[in-house]
N, CA, C and O atoms as CSV, one atom per row, in Angstrom:
chain,resi,resn,atom,element,x,y,z
A,1,GLN,N,N,35.789,-95.988,118.785
A,1,GLN,CA,C,36.693,-96.305,117.695
A,1,GLN,C,C,37.518,-97.540,118.065
A,1,GLN,O,O,38.183,-97.559,119.100
A,2,VAL,N,N,37.472,-98.559,117.224
A,2,VAL,CA,C,38.210,-99.782,117.492
A,2,VAL,C,C,39.692,-99.573,117.203
A,2,VAL,O,O,40.065,-98.995,116.181
A,3,ARG,N,N,40.520,-100.048,118.111
A,3,ARG,CA,C,41.958,-99.996,117.905
A,3,ARG,C,C,42.507,-101.412,117.782
A,3,ARG,O,O,41.934,-102.361,118.318
A,4,LEU,N,N,43.620,-101.542,117.074
A,4,LEU,CA,C,44.326,-102.813,117.005
A,4,LEU,C,C,45.506,-102.748,117.956
A,4,LEU,O,O,46.279,-101.790,117.948
A,5,VAL,N,N,45.631,-103.780,118.773
A,5,VAL,CA,C,46.683,-103.812,119.788
A,5,VAL,C,C,47.660,-104.917,119.451
A,5,VAL,O,O,47.298,-106.093,119.395
A,6,GLU,N,N,48.908,-104.526,119.227
A,6,GLU,CA,C,49.947,-105.486,118.874
A,6,GLU,C,C,50.808,-105.814,120.077
A,6,GLU,O,O,50.926,-105.018,121.009
A,7,SER,N,N,51.405,-106.989,120.046
A,7,SER,CA,C,52.344,-107.388,121.090
A,7,SER,C,C,53.321,-108.407,120.520
A,7,SER,O,O,53.090,-108.992,119.462
A,8,GLY,N,N,54.423,-108.609,121.248
A,8,GLY,CA,C,55.358,-109.650,120.865
A,8,GLY,C,C,56.672,-109.172,120.297
A,8,GLY,O,O,57.569,-109.981,120.063
A,9,GLY,N,N,56.811,-107.876,120.069
A,9,GLY,CA,C,58.074,-107.368,119.550
A,9,GLY,C,C,59.175,-107.436,120.601
A,9,GLY,O,O,58.926,-107.740,121.768
A,10,GLY,N,N,60.393,-107.147,120.163
A,10,GLY,CA,C,61.493,-107.146,121.103
A,10,GLY,C,C,62.842,-107.124,120.424
A,10,GLY,O,O,62.949,-106.932,119.212
A,11,LEU,N,N,63.869,-107.324,121.228
A,11,LEU,CA,C,65.252,-107.350,120.750
A,11,LEU,C,C,65.737,-108.794,120.759
A,11,LEU,O,O,65.723,-109.460,121.794
A,12,VAL,N,N,66.166,-109.269,119.590
A,12,VAL,CA,C,66.643,-110.639,119.473
A,12,VAL,C,C,67.938,-110.650,118.672
A,12,VAL,O,O,68.358,-109.632,118.122
A,13,GLN,N,N,68.557,-111.824,118.619
A,13,GLN,CA,C,69.782,-111.972,117.842
A,13,GLN,C,C,69.490,-112.640,116.507
A,13,GLN,O,O,68.444,-113.262,116.322
A,14,THR,N,N,70.415,-112.505,115.595
A,14,THR,CA,C,70.272,-113.131,114.282
A,14,THR,C,C,70.004,-114.626,114.441
A,14,THR,O,O,70.687,-115.327,115.188
A,15,GLY,N,N,68.984,-115.090,113.713
A,15,GLY,CA,C,68.620,-116.501,113.763
A,15,GLY,C,C,67.537,-116.837,114.770
A,15,GLY,O,O,66.997,-117.943,114.754
A,16,ASP,N,N,67.216,-115.908,115.636
A,16,ASP,CA,C,66.174,-116.130,116.647
A,16,ASP,C,C,64.780,-116.025,116.032
A,16,ASP,O,O,64.616,-115.707,114.854
A,17,SER,N,N,63.788,-116.303,116.867
A,17,SER,CA,C,62.390,-116.243,116.438
A,17,SER,C,C,61.593,-115.313,117.345
A,17,SER,O,O,61.942,-115.097,118.506
A,18,LEU,N,N,60.522,-114.772,116.790
A,18,LEU,CA,C,59.554,-113.979,117.542
A,18,LEU,C,C,58.174,-114.269,116.986
A,18,LEU,O,O,58.017,-114.646,115.825
A,19,ARG,N,N,57.169,-114.084,117.848
A,19,ARG,CA,C,55.790,-114.226,117.393
A,19,ARG,C,C,55.033,-112.962,117.751
A,19,ARG,O,O,54.918,-112.607,118.924
A,20,LEU,N,N,54.522,-112.292,116.743
A,20,LEU,CA,C,53.724,-111.091,116.942
A,20,LEU,C,C,52.250,-111.453,116.971
A,20,LEU,O,O,51.796,-112.356,116.268
A,21,SER,N,N,51.513,-110.725,117.801
A,21,SER,CA,C,50.069,-110.910,117.881
A,21,SER,C,C,49.388,-109.562,117.718
A,21,SER,O,O,49.955,-108.518,118.039
A,22,CYS,N,N,48.177,-109.603,117.220
A,22,CYS,CA,C,47.409,-108.368,117.031
A,22,CYS,C,C,45.937,-108.683,117.234
A,22,CYS,O,O,45.392,-109.577,116.587
A,23,ALA,N,N,45.298,-107.953,118.126
A,23,ALA,CA,C,43.884,-108.172,118.401
A,23,ALA,C,C,43.171,-106.828,118.486
A,23,ALA,O,O,43.769,-105.843,118.919
A,24,PRO,N,N,41.913,-106.770,118.084
A,24,PRO,CA,C,41.171,-105.508,118.151
A,24,PRO,C,C,40.651,-105.254,119.560
A,24,PRO,O,O,40.437,-106.182,120.340
A,25,SER,N,N,40.451,-103.971,119.869
A,25,SER,CA,C,39.926,-103.592,121.177
A,25,SER,C,C,38.413,-103.743,121.238
A,25,SER,O,O,37.817,-103.700,122.314
A,26,GLY,N,N,37.799,-103.920,120.070
A,26,GLY,CA,C,36.357,-104.106,120.009
A,26,GLY,C,C,35.986,-105.003,118.850
A,26,GLY,O,O,36.834,-105.656,118.242
A,27,ARG,N,N,34.717,-105.019,118.565
A,27,ARG,CA,C,34.228,-105.908,117.525
A,27,ARG,C,C,34.464,-105.313,116.133
A,27,ARG,O,O,34.251,-104.122,115.903
A,28,ILE,N,N,34.908,-106.170,115.216
A,28,ILE,CA,C,35.083,-105.774,113.812
A,28,ILE,C,C,34.288,-106.736,112.950
A,28,ILE,O,O,34.379,-107.954,113.106
A,29,LEU,N,N,33.509,-106.177,112.040
A,29,LEU,CA,C,32.700,-107.003,111.138
A,29,LEU,C,C,33.212,-106.893,109.709
A,29,LEU,O,O,33.927,-105.955,109.356
A,30,HIS,N,N,32.837,-107.856,108.909
A,30,HIS,CA,C,33.098,-107.850,107.461
A,30,HIS,C,C,34.581,-107.874,107.115
A,30,HIS,O,O,35.012,-107.268,106.134
A,31,THR,N,N,35.349,-108.573,107.925
A,31,THR,CA,C,36.780,-108.682,107.647
A,31,THR,C,C,37.017,-109.439,106.349
A,31,THR,O,O,36.406,-110.477,106.097
A,32,LYS,N,N,37.911,-108.902,105.533
A,32,LYS,CA,C,38.266,-109.567,104.278
A,32,LYS,C,C,39.639,-110.232,104.407
A,32,LYS,O,O,39.839,-111.368,103.979
A,33,TRP,N,N,40.581,-109.491,105.012
A,33,TRP,CA,C,41.878,-110.096,105.274
A,33,TRP,C,C,42.580,-109.370,106.425
A,33,TRP,O,O,42.228,-108.249,106.794
A,34,MET,N,N,43.564,-110.041,106.963
A,34,MET,CA,C,44.354,-109.492,108.064
A,34,MET,C,C,45.823,-109.672,107.716
A,34,MET,O,O,46.205,-110.679,107.120
A,35,GLY,N,N,46.641,-108.705,108.084
A,35,GLY,CA,C,48.029,-108.842,107.688
A,35,GLY,C,C,48.986,-107.971,108.455
A,35,GLY,O,O,48.644,-107.370,109.474
A,36,TRP,N,N,50.205,-107.920,107.933
A,36,TRP,CA,C,51.294,-107.194,108.575
A,36,TRP,C,C,52.081,-106.387,107.552
A,36,TRP,O,O,52.296,-106.806,106.415
A,37,TYR,N,N,52.499,-105.215,108.007
A,37,TYR,CA,C,53.414,-104.364,107.265
A,37,TYR,C,C,54.559,-104.025,108.204
A,37,TYR,O,O,54.471,-104.265,109.408
A,38,ARG,N,N,55.622,-103.473,107.662
A,38,ARG,CA,C,56.734,-103.034,108.508
A,38,ARG,C,C,57.384,-101.790,107.916
A,38,ARG,O,O,57.308,-101.530,106.715
A,39,GLN,N,N,58.023,-101.035,108.798
A,39,GLN,CA,C,58.714,-99.831,108.361
A,39,GLN,C,C,60.049,-99.748,109.077
A,39,GLN,O,O,60.116,-99.623,110.300
A,40,ALA,N,N,61.107,-99.820,108.287
A,40,ALA,CA,C,62.457,-99.696,108.825
A,40,ALA,C,C,62.842,-98.215,108.860
A,40,ALA,O,O,62.268,-97.407,108.129
A,41,PRO,N,N,63.805,-97.859,109.704
A,41,PRO,CA,C,64.219,-96.452,109.790
A,41,PRO,C,C,64.636,-95.889,108.435
A,41,PRO,O,O,65.446,-96.488,107.728
A,42,GLY,N,N,64.082,-94.747,108.084
A,42,GLY,CA,C,64.446,-94.097,106.835
A,42,GLY,C,C,63.832,-94.704,105.589
A,42,GLY,O,O,64.150,-94.291,104.474
A,43,LYS,N,N,62.952,-95.682,105.767
A,43,LYS,CA,C,62.330,-96.343,104.616
A,43,LYS,C,C,60.819,-96.224,104.681
A,43,LYS,O,O,60.247,-95.899,105.722
A,44,GLN,N,N,60.187,-96.492,103.555
A,44,GLN,CA,C,58.738,-96.477,103.510
A,44,GLN,C,C,58.172,-97.762,104.095
A,44,GLN,O,O,58.842,-98.793,104.136
A,45,ARG,N,N,56.930,-97.678,104.544
A,45,ARG,CA,C,56.260,-98.870,105.047
A,45,ARG,C,C,56.116,-99.873,103.902
A,45,ARG,O,O,55.772,-99.509,102.777
A,46,GLU,N,N,56.387,-101.145,104.212
A,46,GLU,CA,C,56.307,-102.166,103.172
A,46,GLU,C,C,55.448,-103.331,103.630
A,46,GLU,O,O,55.313,-103.601,104.823
A,47,TYR,N,N,54.884,-103.999,102.670
A,47,TYR,CA,C,54.038,-105.161,102.898
A,47,TYR,C,C,54.885,-106.342,103.358
A,47,TYR,O,O,55.988,-106.561,102.858
A,48,VAL,N,N,54.355,-107.101,104.320
A,48,VAL,CA,C,55.038,-108.299,104.794
A,48,VAL,C,C,54.245,-109.555,104.444
A,48,VAL,O,O,54.762,-110.456,103.782
A,49,ALA,N,N,52.996,-109.613,104.886
A,49,ALA,CA,C,52.194,-110.815,104.655
A,49,ALA,C,C,50.745,-110.516,104.989
A,49,ALA,O,O,50.447,-109.571,105.719
A,50,HIS,N,N,49.843,-111.331,104.449
A,50,HIS,CA,C,48.457,-111.249,104.852
A,50,HIS,C,C,47.792,-112.602,104.665
A,50,HIS,O,O,48.287,-113.469,103.945
A,51,ILE,N,N,46.654,-112.757,105.335
A,51,ILE,CA,C,45.874,-113.976,105.222
A,51,ILE,C,C,44.415,-113.583,105.077
A,51,ILE,O,O,43.920,-112.718,105.801
A,52,THR,N,N,43.732,-114.220,104.142
A,52,THR,CA,C,42.316,-113.939,103.941
A,52,THR,C,C,41.480,-114.725,104.950
A,52,THR,O,O,41.977,-115.646,105.597
A,53,THR,N,N,40.224,-114.356,105.073
A,53,THR,CA,C,39.350,-115.096,105.976
A,53,THR,C,C,39.123,-116.520,105.485
A,53,THR,O,O,38.694,-117.392,106.241
A,54,GLY,N,N,39.420,-116.742,104.200
A,54,GLY,CA,C,39.321,-118.086,103.659
A,54,GLY,C,C,40.557,-118.931,103.910
A,54,GLY,O,O,40.582,-120.121,103.595
A,55,GLY,N,N,41.585,-118.309,104.482
A,55,GLY,CA,C,42.779,-119.053,104.838
A,55,GLY,C,C,43.921,-118.969,103.842
A,55,GLY,O,O,44.940,-119.637,104.018
A,56,SER,N,N,43.773,-118.167,102.809
A,56,SER,CA,C,44.837,-118.038,101.815
A,56,SER,C,C,45.857,-117.008,102.296
A,56,SER,O,O,45.507,-115.876,102.630
A,57,ALA,N,N,47.132,-117.423,102.325
A,57,ALA,CA,C,48.197,-116.557,102.826
A,57,ALA,C,C,49.133,-116.137,101.699
A,57,ALA,O,O,49.388,-116.898,100.766
A,58,ASN,N,N,49.635,-114.914,101.805
A,58,ASN,CA,C,50.602,-114.404,100.842
A,58,ASN,C,C,51.720,-113.699,101.592
A,58,ASN,O,O,51.519,-113.166,102.683
A,59,TYR,N,N,52.912,-113.705,100.981
A,59,TYR,CA,C,54.088,-113.163,101.640
A,59,TYR,C,C,54.924,-112.322,100.688
A,59,TYR,O,O,54.922,-112.544,99.478
A,60,ALA,N,N,55.629,-111.363,101.243
A,60,ALA,CA,C,56.655,-110.660,100.496
A,60,ALA,C,C,57.795,-111.635,100.243
A,60,ALA,O,O,58.053,-112.525,101.053
A,61,ASP,N,N,58.464,-111.464,99.133
A,61,ASP,CA,C,59.559,-112.379,98.791
A,61,ASP,C,C,60.637,-112.396,99.873
A,61,ASP,O,O,61.275,-113.424,100.104
A,62,SER,N,N,60.834,-111.274,100.523
A,62,SER,CA,C,61.916,-111.159,101.502
A,62,SER,C,C,61.683,-112.006,102.759
A,62,SER,O,O,62.621,-112.259,103.515
A,63,VAL,N,N,60.443,-112.442,102.986
A,63,VAL,CA,C,60.150,-113.197,104.204
A,63,VAL,C,C,59.647,-114.611,103.918
A,63,VAL,O,O,59.444,-115.394,104.846
A,64,LYS,N,N,59.446,-114.939,102.654
A,64,LYS,CA,C,58.948,-116.277,102.307
A,64,LYS,C,C,59.867,-117.352,102.860
A,64,LYS,O,O,61.090,-117.270,102.749
A,65,GLY,N,N,59.250,-118.363,103.457
A,65,GLY,CA,C,60.017,-119.466,104.017
A,65,GLY,C,C,60.497,-119.227,105.431
A,65,GLY,O,O,60.957,-120.160,106.089
A,66,ARG,N,N,60.402,-117.995,105.917
A,66,ARG,CA,C,60.835,-117.669,107.276
A,66,ARG,C,C,59.674,-117.207,108.159
A,66,ARG,O,O,59.652,-117.495,109.356
A,67,PHE,N,N,58.731,-116.505,107.585
A,67,PHE,CA,C,57.604,-115.961,108.339
A,67,PHE,C,C,56.337,-116.740,107.999
A,67,PHE,O,O,56.164,-117.212,106.876
A,68,THR,N,N,55.457,-116.865,108.987
A,68,THR,CA,C,54.166,-117.506,108.776
A,68,THR,C,C,53.074,-116.643,109.399
A,68,THR,O,O,53.124,-116.317,110.585
A,69,VAL,N,N,52.093,-116.279,108.586
A,69,VAL,CA,C,50.961,-115.496,109.068
A,69,VAL,C,C,49.795,-116.445,109.320
A,69,VAL,O,O,49.555,-117.374,108.549
A,70,SER,N,N,49.078,-116.198,110.406
A,70,SER,CA,C,47.893,-117.000,110.711
A,70,SER,C,C,46.858,-116.096,111.352
A,70,SER,O,O,47.165,-115.007,111.835
A,71,GLY,N,N,45.622,-116.576,111.343
A,71,GLY,CA,C,44.563,-115.733,111.874
A,71,GLY,C,C,43.479,-116.518,112.570
A,71,GLY,O,O,43.256,-117.696,112.292
A,72,ASP,N,N,42.814,-115.845,113.475
A,72,ASP,CA,C,41.659,-116.382,114.183
A,72,ASP,C,C,40.475,-115.531,113.758
A,72,ASP,O,O,40.277,-114.433,114.277
A,73,ASN,N,N,39.686,-116.034,112.812
A,73,ASN,CA,C,38.600,-115.232,112.244
A,73,ASN,C,C,37.546,-114.860,113.293
A,73,ASN,O,O,36.980,-113.768,113.249
A,74,ALA,N,N,37.294,-115.751,114.212
A,74,ALA,CA,C,36.252,-115.507,115.205
A,74,ALA,C,C,36.576,-114.294,116.073
A,74,ALA,O,O,35.677,-113.579,116.514
A,75,ASN,N,N,37.865,-114.070,116.313
A,75,ASN,CA,C,38.274,-112.972,117.185
A,75,ASN,C,C,39.028,-111.870,116.445
A,75,ASN,O,O,39.530,-110.929,117.061
A,76,ASN,N,N,39.102,-111.993,115.131
A,76,ASN,CA,C,39.835,-111.003,114.329
A,76,ASN,C,C,41.250,-110.794,114.866
A,76,ASN,O,O,41.745,-109.670,114.944
A,77,THR,N,N,41.872,-111.885,115.225
A,77,THR,CA,C,43.237,-111.833,115.737
A,77,THR,C,C,44.185,-112.390,114.682
A,77,THR,O,O,43.913,-113.422,114.069
A,78,VAL,N,N,45.276,-111.711,114.482
A,78,VAL,CA,C,46.248,-112.134,113.478
A,78,VAL,C,C,47.620,-112.267,114.133
A,78,VAL,O,O,47.991,-111.490,115.013
A,79,TYR,N,N,48.357,-113.272,113.677
A,79,TYR,CA,C,49.671,-113.578,114.234
A,79,TYR,C,C,50.724,-113.574,113.125
A,79,TYR,O,O,50.418,-113.782,111.951
A,80,LEU,N,N,51.947,-113.335,113.524
A,80,LEU,CA,C,53.063,-113.439,112.592
A,80,LEU,C,C,54.202,-114.160,113.301
A,80,LEU,O,O,54.851,-113.606,114.188
A,81,GLN,N,N,54.431,-115.395,112.897
A,81,GLN,CA,C,55.549,-116.166,113.424
A,81,GLN,C,C,56.765,-115.865,112.556
A,81,GLN,O,O,56.748,-116.096,111.347
A,82,MET,N,N,57.813,-115.351,113.176
A,82,MET,CA,C,59.012,-114.947,112.449
A,82,MET,C,C,60.182,-115.809,112.908
A,82,MET,O,O,60.597,-115.752,114.066
A,83,ASN,N,N,60.704,-116.601,111.987
A,83,ASN,CA,C,61.837,-117.468,112.281
A,83,ASN,C,C,63.074,-117.003,111.524
A,83,ASN,O,O,62.986,-116.270,110.540
A,84,ASN,N,N,64.216,-117.444,112.005
A,84,ASN,CA,C,65.497,-117.098,111.361
A,84,ASN,C,C,65.578,-115.600,111.065
A,84,ASN,O,O,65.851,-115.190,109.937
A,85,LEU,N,N,65.340,-114.803,112.087
A,85,LEU,CA,C,65.338,-113.360,111.902
A,85,LEU,C,C,66.719,-112.850,111.529
A,85,LEU,O,O,67.736,-113.342,112.016
A,86,GLN,N,N,66.732,-111.864,110.664
A,86,GLN,CA,C,67.960,-111.251,110.170
A,86,GLN,C,C,67.964,-109.762,110.507
A,86,GLN,O,O,66.902,-109.180,110.728
A,87,PRO,N,N,69.139,-109.139,110.550
A,87,PRO,CA,C,69.192,-107.699,110.869
A,87,PRO,C,C,68.312,-106.852,109.946
A,87,PRO,O,O,67.784,-105.823,110.369
A,88,GLU,N,N,68.155,-107.269,108.712
A,88,GLU,CA,C,67.324,-106.498,107.776
A,88,GLU,C,C,65.838,-106.610,108.084
A,88,GLU,O,O,65.025,-105.923,107.466
A,89,ASP,N,N,65.479,-107.460,109.023
A,89,ASP,CA,C,64.091,-107.541,109.472
A,89,ASP,C,C,63.787,-106.499,110.548
A,89,ASP,O,O,62.634,-106.350,110.953
A,90,THR,N,N,64.784,-105.793,111.005
A,90,THR,CA,C,64.584,-104.752,112.013
A,90,THR,C,C,63.660,-103.670,111.479
A,90,THR,O,O,63.922,-103.062,110.441
A,91,ALA,N,N,62.579,-103.443,112.204
A,91,ALA,CA,C,61.570,-102.477,111.764
A,91,ALA,C,C,60.485,-102.375,112.826
A,91,ALA,O,O,60.435,-103.162,113.772
A,92,VAL,N,N,59.626,-101.393,112.644
A,92,VAL,CA,C,58.368,-101.352,113.400
A,92,VAL,C,C,57.348,-102.127,112.579
A,92,VAL,O,O,57.149,-101.852,111.395
A,93,TYR,N,N,56.709,-103.090,113.214
A,93,TYR,CA,C,55.737,-103.940,112.541
A,93,TYR,C,C,54.323,-103.485,112.891
A,93,TYR,O,O,53.986,-103.296,114.060
A,94,TYR,N,N,53.506,-103.314,111.856
A,94,TYR,CA,C,52.131,-102.846,112.015
A,94,TYR,C,C,51.157,-103.911,111.527
A,94,TYR,O,O,51.325,-104.466,110.441
A,95,CYS,N,N,50.151,-104.191,112.329
A,95,CYS,CA,C,49.114,-105.100,111.837
A,95,CYS,C,C,48.023,-104.284,111.142
A,95,CYS,O,O,47.860,-103.087,111.380
A,96,ASN,N,N,47.303,-104.961,110.296
A,96,ASN,CA,C,46.302,-104.317,109.450
A,96,ASN,C,C,45.130,-105.260,109.277
A,96,ASN,O,O,45.318,-106.435,108.960
A,97,ILE,N,N,43.929,-104.760,109.480
A,97,ILE,CA,C,42.723,-105.543,109.210
A,97,ILE,C,C,41.914,-104.780,108.176
A,97,ILE,O,O,41.546,-103.622,108.375
A,98,HIS,N,N,41.647,-105.450,107.076
A,98,HIS,CA,C,40.943,-104.834,105.950
A,98,HIS,C,C,39.519,-105.354,105.907
A,98,HIS,O,O,39.289,-106.563,105.860
A,99,ILE,N,N,38.568,-104.440,105.924
A,99,ILE,CA,C,37.175,-104.847,105.858
A,99,ILE,C,C,36.546,-104.339,104.565
A,99,ILE,O,O,36.994,-103.351,103.983
A,100,GLU,N,N,35.515,-105.025,104.137
A,100,GLU,CA,C,34.804,-104.623,102.923
A,100,GLU,C,C,33.333,-104.940,103.102
A,100,GLU,O,O,32.977,-106.051,103.496
A,101,TYR,N,N,32.472,-103.964,102.815
A,101,TYR,CA,C,31.039,-104.162,102.974
A,101,TYR,C,C,30.296,-103.306,101.980
A,101,TYR,O,O,30.453,-102.085,101.971
A,102,LEU,N,N,29.500,-103.919,101.152
A,102,LEU,CA,C,28.674,-103.226,100.147
A,102,LEU,C,C,29.510,-102.261,99.310
A,102,LEU,O,O,29.078,-101.147,99.015
A,103,GLY,N,N,30.701,-102.697,98.935
A,103,GLY,CA,C,31.539,-101.904,98.059
A,103,GLY,C,C,32.440,-100.904,98.751
A,103,GLY,O,O,33.333,-100.335,98.124
A,104,ASP,N,N,32.218,-100.684,100.035
A,104,ASP,CA,C,33.077,-99.779,100.796
A,104,ASP,C,C,34.176,-100.557,101.505
A,104,ASP,O,O,33.967,-101.669,101.990
A,105,GLU,N,N,35.347,-99.943,101.552
A,105,GLU,CA,C,36.479,-100.594,102.201
A,105,GLU,C,C,37.031,-99.700,103.304
A,105,GLU,O,O,36.926,-98.475,103.254
A,106,HIS,N,N,37.617,-100.348,104.292
A,106,HIS,CA,C,38.251,-99.608,105.386
A,106,HIS,C,C,39.364,-100.464,105.951
A,106,HIS,O,O,39.253,-101.689,106.010
A,107,ALA,N,N,40.435,-99.812,106.366
A,107,ALA,CA,C,41.557,-100.528,106.958
A,107,ALA,C,C,41.811,-100.030,108.370
A,107,ALA,O,O,41.901,-98.826,108.613
A,108,TYR,N,N,41.924,-100.967,109.290
A,108,TYR,CA,C,42.334,-100.662,110.655
A,108,TYR,C,C,43.839,-100.912,110.767
A,108,TYR,O,O,44.377,-101.850,110.177
A,109,TRP,N,N,44.499,-100.052,111.536
A,109,TRP,CA,C,45.941,-100.193,111.732
A,109,TRP,C,C,46.274,-100.253,113.216
A,109,TRP,O,O,45.623,-99.610,114.040
A,110,GLY,N,N,47.289,-101.028,113.539
A,110,GLY,CA,C,47.808,-101.042,114.890
A,110,GLY,C,C,48.797,-99.904,115.087
A,110,GLY,O,O,49.146,-99.186,114.150
A,111,GLN,N,N,49.239,-99.759,116.331
A,111,GLN,CA,C,50.147,-98.655,116.653
A,111,GLN,C,C,51.603,-99.005,116.365
A,111,GLN,O,O,52.475,-98.136,116.386
A,112,GLY,N,N,51.856,-100.272,116.098
A,112,GLY,CA,C,53.216,-100.700,115.767
A,112,GLY,C,C,53.939,-101.316,116.940
A,112,GLY,O,O,53.762,-100.895,118.083
A,113,THR,N,N,54.751,-102.308,116.659
A,113,THR,CA,C,55.594,-102.925,117.675
A,113,THR,C,C,57.001,-103.077,117.105
A,113,THR,O,O,57.181,-103.512,115.968
A,114,GLN,N,N,57.986,-102.713,117.906
A,114,GLN,CA,C,59.371,-102.685,117.420
A,114,GLN,C,C,59.979,-104.078,117.457
A,114,GLN,O,O,59.884,-104.795,118.453
A,115,VAL,N,N,60.602,-104.438,116.354
A,115,VAL,CA,C,61.397,-105.661,116.277
A,115,VAL,C,C,62.819,-105.255,115.911
A,115,VAL,O,O,63.044,-104.621,114.880
A,116,THR,N,N,63.765,-105.619,116.747
A,116,THR,CA,C,65.162,-105.298,116.504
A,116,THR,C,C,65.982,-106.580,116.514
A,116,THR,O,O,65.948,-107.351,117.473
A,117,VAL,N,N,66.720,-106.792,115.426
A,117,VAL,CA,C,67.528,-107.993,115.299
A,117,VAL,C,C,69.001,-107.573,115.277
A,117,VAL,O,O,69.441,-106.867,114.370
A,118,SER,N,N,69.739,-108.005,116.264
A,118,SER,CA,C,71.157,-107.647,116.336
A,118,SER,C,C,72.004,-108.686,115.626
A,118,SER,O,O,71.678,-109.873,115.616
A,119,SER,N,N,73.091,-108.226,115.034
A,119,SER,CA,C,73.964,-109.141,114.292
A,119,SER,C,C,75.048,-109.715,115.188
A,119,SER,O,O,75.874,-110.505,114.731
């Protein structure tokens, strides 16, 4: 079973930057897009950003202009550059790789990495 391994989380101050990385433990085929979600304490998991294998990126309104998602299609690795971090960005961040093949879809999830932004 392929797992997604995230890294790069940590404790930072308001206005700082972090870069999250996510790579699979094995080979993944038929990737359609790769992205990030986050879950703050007491809240539901929410969408952050994703990038298609064609290079098209989309963002949640709350992170537009501050976060940048990028991907390495050859290695199914996805990154999230987070700038000007705010306390409301504090959450566990999960990477997600969505595959599609012959009409079937499947999503791989990472185990999560904690990002804490102090005010």
